[in-house]
C-alpha positions as CSV (number, residue, x, y, z in Angstrom):
1,X,0.1,0.1,0.0
2,X,1.3,3.3,-0.9
3,X,2.0,5.4,2.3
4,X,2.5,8.9,0.6
5,X,-1.3,10.1,0.6
6,X,-1.1,9.5,4.6
7,X,2.2,11.5,4.9
8,X,0.5,14.2,2.6
9,X,-2.5,14.3,4.7
10,X,-0.5,14.3,8.3
11,X,1.5,17.4,7.1
12,X,-1.7,19.2,5.7
13,X,-3.5,18.7,8.9
14,X,-0.4,19.8,10.8
15,X,-0.1,23.0,8.8
16,X,-3.7,23.9,8.8
17,X,-3.5,23.5,12.6
18,X,-0.1,25.7,13.1
19,X,-1.8,28.2,11.1
20,X,-5.2,28.3,12.9
21,X,-3.3,28.5,16.2
22,X,-1.2,31.5,15.0
23,X,-4.1,33.2,13.8
24,X,-5.8,32.7,17.1
25,X,-3.1,33.7,19.2
26,X,-2.6,37.1,17.0
27,X,-6.0,37.8,17.4
28,X,-6.0,37.5,21.2
29,X,-2.6,39.1,21.8
30,X,-4.0,42.2,19.9
31,X,-7.3,42.2,22.0
32,X,-5.0,41.8,25.0
33,X,-2.7,45.0,23.9
34,X,-6.1,47.0,23.5
35,X,-7.1,46.3,27.1
36,X,-3.5,47.0,28.2
37,X,-3.6,50.5,26.5
38,X,-7.2,51.1,28.1
39,X,-5.8,50.5,31.4
40,X,-3.0,52.8,30.6
41,X,-5.3,55.5,29.3
42,X,-7.4,55.3,32.6
43,X,-4.6,56.8,34.8
């Protein structure tokens, strides 16, 4: 049985997962920075 389709699928799943984690991290980081800036502006 040819193993390459499974290898390609594993890499695809890994890349999609890594991209999703990166995007989620970026969005949460930007939101946290906005909250931190709002706290700075209050003082």
